C-alpha positions in Angstrom: -9.8 -44.5 -33.5 -7.8 -41.4 -32.6 -7.3 -40.1 -29.1 -6.5 -36.4 -28.7 -5.1 -35.0 -25.5 -6.1 -31.5 -24.4 -4.5 -30.4 -21.2 -6.1 -32.9 -18.8 -9.0 -34.3 -20.7 -9.4 -37.0 -23.3 -11.5 -36.8 -26.5 -12.1 -39.8 -28.7 -13.4 -39.7 -32.2 -14.7 -42.7 -34.2 -14.4 -42.6 -37.9 -17.9 -42.2 -39.4 -17.3 -45.1 -41.9 -16.8 -47.6 -39.1 -20.0 -46.6 -37.3 -22.1 -46.7 -40.5 -20.7 -50.2 -41.4 -21.6 -51.5 -38.0 -25.2 -50.2 -38.2 -25.6 -51.6 -41.8 -24.2 -55.0 -40.6 -26.6 -55.1 -37.6 -29.5 -54.3 -39.9 -28.6 -57.0 -42.3 -28.2 -59.6 -39.5 -31.6 -58.5 -38.0 -33.2 -58.8 -41.4 -31.8 -62.2 -42.0 -32.9 -63.4 -38.6 -36.4 -62.0 -39.2 -36.6 -63.7 -42.6 -35.3 -67.0 -41.2 -37.8 -66.9 -38.3 -40.7 -66.1 -40.7 -39.6 -69.0 -43.0 -39.4 -71.4 -40.0 -42.8 -70.3 -38.7 -44.4 -70.9 -42.2 -42.8 -74.4 -42.4 -44.0 -75.3 -39.0 -47.5 -74.0 -39.7 -47.6 -76.1 -42.9 -46.5 -79.2 -41.1 -49.2 -78.6 -38.4 -51.9 -78.1 -41.1 -50.8 -81.3 -42.8 -50.9 -83.2 -39.6 -54.3 -81.8 -38.8 -55.6 -83.1 -42.2 -54.1 -86.5 -41.4 -55.8 -86.4 -38.0 -59.2 -85.5 -39.6 -58.8 -88.4 -42.1 -58.0 -90.8 -39.3 -60.9 -89.5 -37.3 -63.2 -90.3 -40.2 -61.6 -93.8 -40.4 -62.2 -94.2 -36.7 -65.9 -93.4 -37.2 -66.1 -96.1 -39.9 -63.9 -98.7 -38.2 -64.1 -98.5 -34.4 -61.2 -100.7 -33.6 -58.3 -100.5 -31.2 -55.9 -100.1 -34.2 -57.9 -97.1 -35.5 -57.9 -95.4 -32.1 -54.1 -96.0 -31.6 -53.3 -94.5 -35.1 -55.5 -91.5 -34.2 -53.7 -91.1 -30.8 -50.3 -91.4 -32.6 -51.1 -88.6 -35.0 -52.4 -86.4 -32.2 -49.3 -87.0 -30.2 -47.1 -86.1 -33.2 -49.1 -82.9 -33.5 -48.6 -82.1 -29.8 -44.9 -82.8 -30.0 -44.5 -80.5 -32.9 -46.4 -77.8 -31.1 -44.5 -78.2 -27.9 -41.0 -78.4 -29.5 -41.5 -75.6 -32.1 -44.5 -73.3 -31.8 -44.4 -73.1 -28.1 -40.6 -72.4 -28.0 -41.1 -69.6 -30.6 -43.8 -68.0 -28.5 -41.7 -68.4 -25.3 -38.9 -66.5 -26.9 -41.2 -63.7 -27.9 -43.4 -63.6 -24.8 -41.9 -64.6 -21.5 -45.3 -64.8 -19.8 -45.5 -67.6 -17.2 -49.3 -67.7 -17.8 -48.7 -68.6 -21.4 -46.6 -71.6 -20.4 -49.2 -72.8 -17.9 -52.0 -72.6 -20.5 -50.0 -74.8 -22.9 -49.5 -77.5 -20.4 -53.2 -77.4 -19.4 -54.2 -77.8 -23.0 -51.8 -80.7 -23.5 -53.1 -82.4 -20.4 -56.6 -81.8 -21.6 -55.9 -83.4 -24.9 -54.5 -86.5 -23.1 -57.7 -86.8 -21.1 -59.8 -86.4 -24.2 -57.8 -89.1 -26.0 -58.5 -91.5 -23.1 -62.2 -90.7 -23.3 -62.1 -91.2 -27.0 -60.5 -94.7 -26.6 -63.3 -95.7 -24.2 -66.0 -94.4 -26.5 -64.6 -96.0 -29.6 -64.3 -99.4 -28.0 -67.8 -99.2 -26.4 -70.0 -100.7 -29.2 -73.1 -99.4 -27.5 -72.1 -95.7 -27.9 -73.3 -94.2 -31.2 -71.1 -92.4 -33.7 -72.5 -89.0 -32.7 -70.8 -89.2 -29.3 -67.6 -90.3 -31.0 -67.8 -87.5 -33.6 -68.4 -85.0 -30.8 -65.2 -86.2 -28.9 -63.2 -86.0 -32.1 -64.5 -82.4 -32.6 -63.5 -81.5 -29.1 -59.9 -82.8 -29.7 -59.7 -81.0 -33.0 -60.7 -77.7 -31.3 -58.1 -78.1 -28.7 -55.4 -78.8 -31.3 -56.4 -75.7 -33.3 -56.2 -73.6 -30.1 -52.7 -74.8 -29.5 -51.2 -73.5 -32.6 -53.3 -70.4 -33.4 
């Protein structure tokens, strides 16, 4: 950088090469961050889809074997799904959108899933309840989970 003095004022000039290098470097960093963010999003989406498949399979197992063990395995998978959503997807959304309303909705949905899981436990262990009621509850939980990451 060169400073020229003209009577009582200062002029500064930046070499054009330095400015264009900085712009190119910022674009490269921005592109890399964007690619990394997209890659991370895809990985998380795939993990969520795989967990949802496992949850569906365990839900079918629960319909066949209405035992405490089946319900607990189902709950464990749902909790893993929720943890992944809260730790990853929600944080990505929070960085993009600083809306307090979005935060509130996520917590309401997580609380709703917990309530649905408790109801599912009661239904699964009540031998007098038919499988249709159990299937309906599993469908409600699945719907909430899909809402969380879509």
